[in-house]
C-alpha positions as CSV (number, residue, x, y, z in Angstrom):
1,M,85.9,65.0,109.9
2,C,88.6,64.1,107.4
3,I,89.6,64.4,103.7
4,T,89.9,61.1,101.9
5,N,92.0,59.9,99.0
6,K,90.4,58.3,95.9
7,F,90.1,55.0,97.7
8,G,88.2,56.4,100.7
9,F,91.1,56.3,103.2
10,P,91.6,59.3,105.5
11,I,94.7,61.4,104.5
12,K,94.1,64.8,106.2
13,H,92.0,66.0,109.1
14,R,89.6,69.0,108.7
15,S,90.0,72.0,110.9
16,N,87.6,72.1,113.8
17,I,87.5,75.9,113.9
18,K,83.9,77.2,113.1
19,F,84.5,81.0,113.2
20,H,86.6,82.8,110.7
21,F,87.2,86.6,111.3
22,G,84.1,86.7,113.5
23,F,81.8,85.1,111.0
24,R,80.6,81.6,110.4
25,T,78.8,79.9,107.5
26,G,75.1,80.8,107.4
27,D,75.3,84.3,108.9
28,M,73.1,86.9,107.3
29,V,75.4,89.7,106.2
30,R,75.4,93.0,104.3
31,A,78.4,93.4,102.0
32,T,79.4,96.8,100.5
33,L,81.8,96.0,97.7
34,P,83.6,99.1,96.4
35,T,85.0,97.9,93.1
36,G,84.9,94.9,90.8
37,K,82.3,92.9,88.9
38,F,79.9,92.8,92.0
39,A,80.4,96.4,93.2
40,G,77.5,97.6,95.3
41,T,75.6,96.6,98.4
42,H,74.4,93.0,98.7
43,V,72.5,91.1,101.5
44,G,72.5,87.4,101.9
45,R,74.0,84.3,103.6
46,V,77.8,84.1,103.8
47,V,80.1,81.1,103.2
48,T,83.3,81.6,105.2
49,R,86.8,80.4,104.5
50,A,89.9,80.5,106.7
51,T,91.7,82.7,104.1
52,G,89.3,85.6,104.6
53,V,87.9,85.4,101.1
54,F,84.2,84.7,101.5
55,E,81.3,84.1,99.1
56,M,77.7,85.1,99.5
57,V,74.4,83.5,98.3
58,T,71.7,86.1,97.6
59,V,68.3,85.8,96.1
60,N,69.9,87.0,92.8
61,G,72.6,84.3,92.8
62,K,76.2,83.7,94.2
63,I,78.6,86.6,94.8
64,S,82.3,85.5,95.0
65,P,85.0,86.5,96.0
66,M,84.8,89.2,98.7
67,R,87.1,90.1,101.5
68,Y,85.9,89.8,105.1
69,K,86.6,93.6,105.7
70,Y,83.7,94.6,103.5
71,V,81.1,92.4,105.3
72,H,78.9,93.4,108.3
73,K,76.9,90.9,110.2
74,I,73.1,91.4,110.3
75,Q,72.1,88.2,112.0
76,R,73.9,85.3,113.5
77,H,73.3,81.8,112.0
78,D,70.8,80.0,114.3
79,G,69.6,77.1,112.2
80,Y,66.6,78.9,110.6
81,S,66.3,80.2,107.1
82,Y,65.1,83.8,106.9
83,G,63.9,85.8,103.9
84,T,65.6,89.1,103.1
């Protein structure tokens, strides 16, 4: 995997690390956000980043940003799509 420039030539290589702070993209999680625009409890699939600032896709839409310390794993990503 690599990042390309505007001509399609590789300029950077993507990180091969799949887990960030114990989570990976696609995990079903429950996030309890104490303050901010999205305060409350939300359940959905998480999109991870190496910085620790995740985003979540729920049935009601996208919730972003949220810190990894407010997220608890419900189910590991296993290739299937589950309803909440």
